[in-house]
N, CA and C atoms as an extended XYZ file, in Angstrom:
360
Properties=species:S:1:pos:R:3:atomname:S:1:resname:S:1:resid:I:1 pbc="F F F"
N       -44.830     -118.151      -28.470 N   MET     1
C       -43.236     -117.328      -27.980 CA  MET     1
C       -43.890     -115.305      -27.905 C   MET     1
N       -42.391     -114.944      -26.807 N   SER     2
C       -43.327     -113.428      -26.913 CA  SER     2
C       -42.975     -113.094      -27.609 C   SER     2
N       -43.303     -111.477      -27.616 N   ASP     3
C       -42.990     -109.743      -28.676 CA  ASP     3
C       -42.231     -109.172      -27.392 C   ASP     3
N       -41.746     -109.918      -26.642 N   GLU     4
C       -41.199     -108.608      -25.798 CA  GLU     4
C       -39.713     -108.402      -26.823 C   GLU     4
N       -39.148     -107.136      -26.275 N   ARG     5
C       -38.137     -106.926      -27.326 CA  ARG     5
C       -36.705     -107.019      -26.089 C   ARG     5
N       -36.126     -107.519      -26.510 N   THR     6
C       -35.192     -107.913      -25.620 CA  THR     6
C       -34.147     -106.923      -25.970 C   THR     6
N       -33.081     -106.424      -25.399 N   PHE     7
C       -32.068     -105.283      -24.596 CA  PHE     7
C       -30.538     -106.329      -24.659 C   PHE     7
N       -29.492     -104.820      -25.900 N   THR     8
C       -28.423     -105.907      -25.350 CA  THR     8
C       -28.081     -105.539      -24.566 C   THR     8
N       -26.438     -106.111      -23.896 N   GLN     9
C       -25.765     -105.341      -23.159 CA  GLN     9
C       -25.389     -103.457      -23.107 C   GLN     9
N       -24.737     -103.438      -24.209 N   ALA    10
C       -25.052     -102.360      -24.790 CA  ALA    10
C       -25.973     -100.991      -24.526 C   ALA    10
N       -27.249     -101.845      -25.071 N   GLU    11
C       -28.167     -100.645      -25.007 CA  GLU    11
C       -28.115     -100.574      -23.386 C   GLU    11
N       -28.352     -101.819      -22.802 N   VAL    12
C       -28.506     -100.992      -20.948 CA  VAL    12
C       -27.476     -100.477      -20.446 C   VAL    12
N       -26.576     -101.196      -20.952 N   ASP    13
C       -25.228      -99.433      -19.733 CA  ASP    13
C       -25.837      -98.035      -21.334 C   ASP    13
N       -26.260      -98.273      -21.639 N   GLN    14
C       -26.100      -96.459      -22.324 CA  GLN    14
C       -27.738      -96.511      -21.445 C   GLN    14
N       -28.646      -96.831      -21.811 N   LEU    15
C       -29.626      -96.724      -20.861 CA  LEU    15
C       -29.763      -96.448      -19.701 C   LEU    15
N       -29.053      -96.855      -18.399 N   ILE    16
C       -28.374      -96.360      -17.766 CA  ILE    16
C       -26.748      -95.171      -17.511 C   ILE    16
N       -26.774      -95.094      -18.612 N   GLY    17
C       -25.661      -94.215      -18.800 CA  GLY    17
C       -26.760      -92.634      -18.634 C   GLY    17
N       -27.457      -93.021      -19.275 N   GLU    18
C       -28.181      -91.527      -19.952 CA  GLU    18
C       -28.939      -91.165      -18.481 C   GLU    18
N       -29.349      -92.388      -17.619 N   ARG    19
C       -30.102      -91.998      -16.542 CA  ARG    19
C       -29.350      -91.674      -15.442 C   ARG    19
N       -28.184      -91.797      -15.677 N   LEU    20
C       -27.484      -91.597      -14.269 CA  LEU    20
C       -26.360      -90.211      -13.785 C   LEU    20
N       -26.386      -89.595      -15.713 N   LYS    21
C       -25.884      -88.372      -16.852 CA  LYS    21
C       -26.921      -87.750      -16.355 C   LYS    21
N       -28.483      -88.054      -16.109 N   ARG    22
C       -29.273      -86.671      -15.657 CA  ARG    22
C       -29.464      -86.800      -13.872 C   ARG    22
N       -29.320      -87.864      -13.516 N   GLU    23
C       -29.254      -87.610      -11.463 CA  GLU    23
C       -27.949      -86.496      -11.416 C   GLU    23
N       -27.189      -86.712      -12.275 N   ARG    24
C       -26.140      -86.834      -11.303 CA  ARG    24
C       -25.960      -84.706      -11.606 C   ARG    24
N       -26.799      -84.495      -12.905 N   ALA    25
C       -26.936      -83.028      -13.460 CA  ALA    25
C       -27.751      -82.532      -12.413 C   ALA    25
N       -29.117      -83.241      -11.718 N   LYS    26
C       -29.938      -82.754      -11.217 CA  LYS    26
C       -29.401      -82.635       -9.431 C   LYS    26
N       -28.729      -83.170       -9.048 N   TYR    27
C       -27.684      -83.357       -7.801 CA  TYR    27
C       -27.070      -82.072       -7.694 C   TYR    27
N       -26.857      -82.399       -8.989 N   GLN    28
C       -24.818      -81.645       -8.934 CA  GLN    28
C       -25.763      -79.669       -8.945 C   GLN    28
N       -26.177      -79.308       -9.559 N   GLN    29
C       -27.103      -78.122       -9.479 CA  GLN    29
C       -27.814      -78.322       -8.332 C   GLN    29
N       -28.737      -79.570       -7.369 N   GLU    30
C       -28.835      -78.815       -5.729 CA  GLU    30
C       -27.721      -78.537       -5.472 C   GLU    30
N       -26.760      -79.456       -5.621 N   ALA    31
C       -25.244      -79.245       -4.571 CA  ALA    31
C       -24.933      -77.762       -4.460 C   ALA    31
N       -24.884      -77.155       -6.309 N   ASP    32
C       -23.641      -75.651       -6.357 CA  ASP    32
C       -25.207      -74.390       -5.812 C   ASP    32
N       -26.573      -74.684       -5.862 N   GLN    33
C       -27.661      -74.068       -4.721 CA  GLN    33
C       -26.856      -74.069       -3.526 C   GLN    33
N       -27.289      -74.821       -3.105 N   ARG    34
C       -26.722      -74.845       -1.552 CA  ARG    34
C       -25.104      -74.078       -1.076 C   ARG    34
N       -23.863      -74.291       -1.967 N   ALA    35
C       -23.123      -74.261       -1.725 CA  ALA    35
C       -23.237      -71.964       -1.791 C   ALA    35
N       -23.992      -71.652       -3.014 N   ALA    36
C       -23.697      -70.382       -2.825 CA  ALA    36
C       -24.463      -69.724       -2.035 C   ALA    36
N       -25.526      -70.345       -1.275 N   GLU    37
C       -26.653      -69.956       -0.164 CA  GLU    37
C       -25.196      -69.491        1.715 C   GLU    37
N       -24.433      -70.837        1.121 N   LEU    38
C       -23.486      -70.953        2.157 CA  LEU    38
C       -22.367      -69.927        1.956 C   LEU    38
N       -22.173      -70.161        0.629 N   ASP    39
C       -20.832      -68.685        0.918 CA  ASP    39
C       -21.455      -67.642        0.693 C   ASP    39
N       -22.957      -67.130        0.944 N   ARG    40
C       -23.875      -66.072        0.565 CA  ARG    40
C       -23.211      -65.456        2.666 C   ARG    40
N       -23.708      -66.650        3.055 N   ARG    41
C       -24.708      -66.246        4.588 CA  ARG    41
C       -22.781      -66.331        4.968 C   ARG    41
N       -21.776      -67.100        4.591 N   GLU    42
C       -20.290      -66.157        4.897 CA  GLU    42
C       -19.578      -64.915        4.926 C   GLU    42
N       -20.458      -64.372        3.539 N   ARG    43
C       -19.850      -63.319        3.294 CA  ARG    43
C       -21.053      -61.842        4.249 C   ARG    43
N       -22.187      -62.367        4.429 N   LEU    44
C       -22.550      -61.687        5.750 CA  LEU    44
C       -22.353      -61.840        6.471 C   LEU    44
N       -22.250      -63.328        7.273 N   LEU    45
C       -21.316      -62.554        8.556 CA  LEU    45
C       -19.992      -61.893        8.711 C   LEU    45
N       -19.464      -62.386        8.008 N   ALA    46
C       -18.210      -61.581        7.495 CA  ALA    46
C       -17.930      -60.080        7.949 C   ALA    46
N       -18.989      -59.631        6.861 N   ALA    47
C       -19.136      -58.350        6.443 CA  ALA    47
C       -19.984      -57.025        7.769 C   ALA    47
N       -20.402      -58.067        8.453 N   LYS    48
C       -21.145      -58.159        9.426 CA  LYS    48
C       -20.022      -57.166       10.669 C   LYS    48
N       -19.344      -58.167       10.932 N   ALA    49
C       -17.888      -58.058       11.806 CA  ALA    49
C       -17.214      -57.558       11.054 C   ALA    49
N       -17.094      -56.901       10.237 N   ASP    50
C       -15.941      -55.964        9.643 CA  ASP    50
C       -17.207      -54.958        9.839 C   ASP    50
N       -17.647      -54.374        9.492 N   TRP    51
C       -19.158      -53.076        9.913 CA  TRP    51
C       -18.931      -52.695       11.320 C   TRP    51
N       -18.733      -53.939       11.939 N   GLN    52
C       -19.228      -53.279       13.184 CA  GLN    52
C       -18.222      -53.163       14.332 C   GLN    52
N       -16.771      -53.619       13.932 N   ARG    53
C       -15.478      -52.993       13.833 CA  ARG    53
C       -15.556      -51.721       13.925 C   ARG    53
N       -15.842      -51.583       12.155 N   LYS    54
C       -15.600      -49.574       11.892 CA  LYS    54
C       -16.602      -48.883       11.976 C   LYS    54
N       -17.421      -49.717       12.768 N   GLY    55
C       -18.754      -48.407       13.188 CA  GLY    55
C       -19.803      -48.062       13.147 C   GLY    55
N       -19.912      -48.941       10.974 N   LEU    56
C       -21.469      -48.548       10.814 CA  LEU    56
C       -22.918      -49.351       11.536 C   LEU    56
N       -23.697      -49.177       10.381 N   PRO    57
C       -24.805      -49.775       11.002 CA  PRO    57
C       -25.174      -51.294       10.337 C   PRO    57
N       -25.078      -52.499       11.320 N   VAL    58
C       -24.423      -53.503       10.588 CA  VAL    58
C       -26.154      -54.278        9.389 C   VAL    58
N       -27.224      -53.263       10.546 N   ASP    59
C       -28.896      -53.569       10.287 CA  ASP    59
C       -29.110      -53.251        8.592 C   ASP    59
N       -28.015      -52.934        7.876 N   LEU    60
C       -27.894      -52.220        6.760 CA  LEU    60
C       -27.815      -53.609        5.921 C   LEU    60
N       -26.777      -54.492        6.309 N   LEU    61
C       -26.638      -55.682        5.604 CA  LEU    61
C       -27.240      -56.156        4.579 C   LEU    61
N       -28.287      -55.995        5.958 N   ASP    62
C       -29.789      -57.205        5.681 CA  ASP    62
C       -30.228      -56.986        4.244 C   ASP    62
N       -30.212      -55.670        3.773 N   ALA    63
C       -31.186      -55.168        2.445 CA  ALA    63
C       -30.446      -55.219        1.252 C   ALA    63
N       -28.940      -55.819        1.569 N   MET    64
C       -28.099      -55.068        0.522 CA  MET    64
C       -27.697      -56.227       -0.254 C   MET    64
N       -27.158      -56.430       -1.551 N   ASP    65
C       -26.003      -57.311       -2.142 CA  ASP    65
C       -25.064      -56.904       -1.093 C   ASP    65
N       -24.904      -58.558       -1.334 N   ILE    66
C       -23.813      -58.497       -0.884 CA  ILE    66
C       -22.197      -58.761       -1.587 C   ILE    66
N       -22.312      -58.554       -2.734 N   THR    67
C       -21.152      -58.445       -3.046 CA  THR    67
C       -20.042      -57.191       -3.009 C   THR    67
N       -18.494      -57.677       -3.297 N   ASP    68
C       -17.336      -57.142       -2.947 CA  ASP    68
C       -18.462      -55.781       -3.687 C   ASP    68
N       -18.368      -55.511       -5.144 N   GLU    69
C       -18.452      -53.847       -5.364 CA  GLU    69
C       -19.598      -53.182       -4.480 C   GLU    69
N       -20.883      -53.585       -4.354 N   ALA    70
C       -21.389      -53.070       -3.258 CA  ALA    70
C       -21.335      -53.021       -2.018 C   ALA    70
N       -20.026      -53.347       -1.191 N   LEU    71
C       -19.830      -53.296        0.337 CA  LEU    71
C       -19.431      -52.675       -0.161 C   LEU    71
N       -18.710      -52.473       -1.168 N   GLU    72
C       -17.110      -51.049       -1.162 CA  GLU    72
C       -17.771      -49.704       -1.153 C   GLU    72
N       -18.869      -50.102       -2.048 N   ARG    73
C       -19.890      -48.633       -2.018 CA  ARG    73
C       -20.306      -48.040       -1.106 C   ARG    73
N       -21.408      -48.835       -0.289 N   ALA    74
C       -22.109      -48.924        0.748 CA  ALA    74
C       -21.072      -48.000        1.645 C   ALA    74
N       -19.798      -48.526        2.259 N   GLU    75
C       -19.029      -48.025        2.924 CA  GLU    75
C       -18.119      -46.997        2.673 C   GLU    75
N       -18.078      -46.768        1.894 N   SER    76
C       -17.560      -45.763        1.247 CA  SER    76
C       -18.445      -44.659        1.540 C   SER    76
N       -19.741      -44.438        1.004 N   VAL    77
C       -21.133      -43.986        1.125 CA  VAL    77
C       -21.200      -43.432        2.689 C   VAL    77
N       -20.946      -44.339        3.136 N   LEU    78
C       -21.576      -44.917        5.007 CA  LEU    78
C       -20.079      -43.486        5.094 C   LEU    78
N       -18.800      -43.583        5.002 N   GLN    79
C       -18.188      -42.953        5.679 CA  GLN    79
C       -17.928      -41.905        5.413 C   GLN    79
N       -18.013      -41.526        4.065 N   ARG    80
C       -18.808      -40.031        3.754 CA  ARG    80
C       -19.064      -39.197        4.659 C   ARG    80
N       -20.367      -39.537        4.303 N   TYR    81
C       -22.169      -39.633        5.302 CA  TYR    81
C       -21.574      -39.015        7.229 C   TYR    81
N       -20.282      -40.062        7.751 N   ALA    82
C       -19.806      -39.649        9.288 CA  ALA    82
C       -19.030      -38.958        9.438 C   ALA    82
N       -17.980      -38.755        8.135 N   LYS    83
C       -17.517      -37.678        7.936 CA  LYS    83
C       -18.206      -36.090        8.104 C   LYS    83
N       -18.690      -35.973        6.871 N   ASN    84
C       -20.178      -34.837        7.195 CA  ASN    84
C       -21.082      -34.512        8.365 C   ASN    84
N       -20.378      -35.720        9.150 N   ASP    85
C       -21.837      -35.275        9.716 CA  ASP    85
C       -21.135      -34.263       10.842 C   ASP    85
N       -22.149      -33.256       11.274 N   ASN    86
C       -20.858      -32.052       11.833 CA  ASN    86
C       -21.720      -32.077       13.285 C   ASN    86
N       -22.662      -32.425       14.111 N   ARG    87
C       -23.057      -32.407       15.241 CA  ARG    87
C       -21.977      -32.740       16.079 C   ARG    87
N       -22.153      -31.669       17.119 N   PRO    88
C       -21.172      -31.997       18.040 CA  PRO    88
C       -21.231      -33.212       18.840 C   PRO    88
N       -19.830      -33.302       19.498 N   THR    89
C       -19.455      -34.668       19.750 CA  THR    89
C       -19.206      -35.233       21.348 C   THR    89
N       -20.165      -35.981       22.314 N   LEU    90
C       -19.668      -36.239       23.171 CA  LEU    90
C       -18.380      -36.516       23.332 C   LEU    90
N       -17.710      -36.116       25.026 N   PRO    91
C       -16.231      -37.052       24.821 CA  PRO    91
C       -16.617      -38.319       24.966 C   PRO    91
N       -16.238      -39.194       25.308 N   ARG    92
C       -15.997      -40.754       25.151 CA  ARG    92
C       -16.428      -41.025       26.902 C   ARG    92
N       -16.909      -41.361       28.061 N   SER    93
C       -16.927      -41.646       29.623 CA  SER    93
C       -16.716      -43.120       29.763 C   SER    93
N       -16.087      -43.445       30.791 N   ALA    94
C       -16.525      -45.359       30.409 CA  ALA    94
C       -18.155      -45.335       31.130 C   ALA    94
N       -18.454      -46.590       30.279 N   GLY    95
C       -19.214      -46.643       30.369 CA  GLY    95
C       -20.828      -46.220       28.871 C   GLY    95
N       -20.368      -45.006       28.282 N   ALA    96
C       -21.160      -44.513       27.133 CA  ALA    96
C       -21.001      -44.919       26.314 C   ALA    96
N       -21.893      -44.739       25.699 N   ASP    97
C       -22.176      -45.784       24.010 CA  ASP    97
C       -22.481      -43.992       23.311 C   ASP    97
N       -21.580      -43.372       22.594 N   PRO    98
C       -21.834      -41.877       21.727 CA  PRO    98
C       -22.854      -42.519       20.830 C   PRO    98
N       -22.895      -43.540       20.578 N   ASN    99
C       -24.115      -43.868       19.707 CA  ASN    99
C       -25.396      -43.933       20.000 C   ASN    99
N       -25.511      -44.493       21.807 N   THR   100
C       -26.796      -44.466       21.586 CA  THR   100
C       -26.731      -43.537       23.414 C   THR   100
N       -26.795      -42.331       23.429 N   VAL   101
C       -26.244      -41.381       24.698 CA  VAL   101
C       -26.912      -40.138       23.746 C   VAL   101
N       -28.446      -39.862       24.442 N   PRO   102
C       -28.815      -38.313       23.100 CA  PRO   102
C       -28.251      -36.928       23.371 C   PRO   102
N       -27.395      -36.470       22.623 N   TYR   103
C       -26.777      -34.807       23.280 CA  TYR   103
C       -27.573      -34.209       22.585 C   TYR   103
N       -28.275      -32.752       23.684 N   ARG   104
C       -28.487      -32.093       23.133 CA  ARG   104
C       -27.904      -30.824       22.793 C   ARG   104
N       -27.389      -29.964       21.340 N   ALA   105
C       -27.070      -29.255       21.489 CA  ALA   105
C       -27.348      -27.840       22.596 C   ALA   105
N       -27.257      -26.821       23.449 N   GLY   106
C       -28.015      -26.017       23.518 CA  GLY   106
C       -27.056      -25.624       24.909 C   GLY   106
N       -28.027      -24.970       25.842 N   PRO   107
C       -28.077      -25.716       27.431 CA  PRO   107
C       -27.880      -26.406       27.640 C   PRO   107
N       -27.340      -27.695       29.315 N   ASP   108
C       -27.772      -28.423       29.662 CA  ASP   108
C       -28.696      -28.433       30.500 C   ASP   108
N       -30.320      -28.403       30.202 N   PRO   109
C       -31.443      -28.379       31.573 CA  PRO   109
C       -30.868      -28.972       32.891 C   PRO   109
N       -29.795      -29.755       33.055 N   LEU   110
C       -30.207      -30.131       34.537 CA  LEU   110
C       -29.172      -28.671       35.061 C   LEU   110
N       -27.930      -28.378       34.232 N   ARG   111
C       -27.144      -27.477       34.915 CA  ARG   111
C       -27.495      -26.145       35.297 C   ARG   111
N       -29.326      -25.834       34.174 N   GLY   112
C       -30.103      -24.855       34.685 CA  GLY   112
C       -30.768      -25.132       35.449 C   GLY   112
N       -31.339      -26.122       35.658 N   ALA   113
C       -31.922      -26.928       36.626 CA  ALA   113
C       -31.604      -26.780       38.133 C   ALA   113
N       -30.763      -26.963       38.758 N   PHE   114
C       -29.709      -26.827       39.535 CA  PHE   114
C       -28.877      -24.346       39.580 C   PHE   114
N       -29.370      -24.146       39.154 N   GLY   115
C       -28.451      -22.649       39.150 CA  GLY   115
C       -27.831      -22.693       38.485 C   GLY   115
N       -27.157      -23.374       37.919 N   LEU   116
C       -25.531      -23.624       37.598 CA  LEU   116
C       -25.295      -23.257       35.651 C   LEU   116
N       -24.337      -21.445       35.979 N   GLY   117
C       -23.874      -21.507       34.292 CA  GLY   117
C       -24.621      -20.739       34.047 C   GLY   117
N       -25.399      -20.006       35.046 N   LYS   118
C       -25.948      -18.620       34.364 CA  LYS   118
C       -24.876      -18.072       34.018 C   LYS   118
N       -23.824      -17.825       34.368 N   ASP   119
C       -23.243      -16.611       34.340 CA  ASP   119
C       -22.016      -17.107       32.930 C   ASP   119
N       -21.981      -17.808       32.750 N   GLU   120
C       -21.043      -18.519       31.030 CA  GLU   120
C       -21.282      -18.078       30.329 C   GLU   120
């Protein structure tokens, strides 16, 4: 006769149950991590769309924490900064984006080149 141990059905069920429990916990942790990453990406895309609509710098979001509190703080600071910006602004014209068109304070060099505006 051999000295091998035999297991009862209850012992086999217990061993298999413990193994399944460990595997489920491992896969649940992976699923939770994937869900958290997907949620972060969705929040980032939504925040970028919102900031773009409000005229705020979207690229800043890539370097930020995307929690609701952090977004609210950053947005309020940026809006206060924009309100305190005392630079003269150009009137909006068709096709011109005031954020990309450079503005120079002082006399217009083109008007000066054509001799216009010297009496003004």
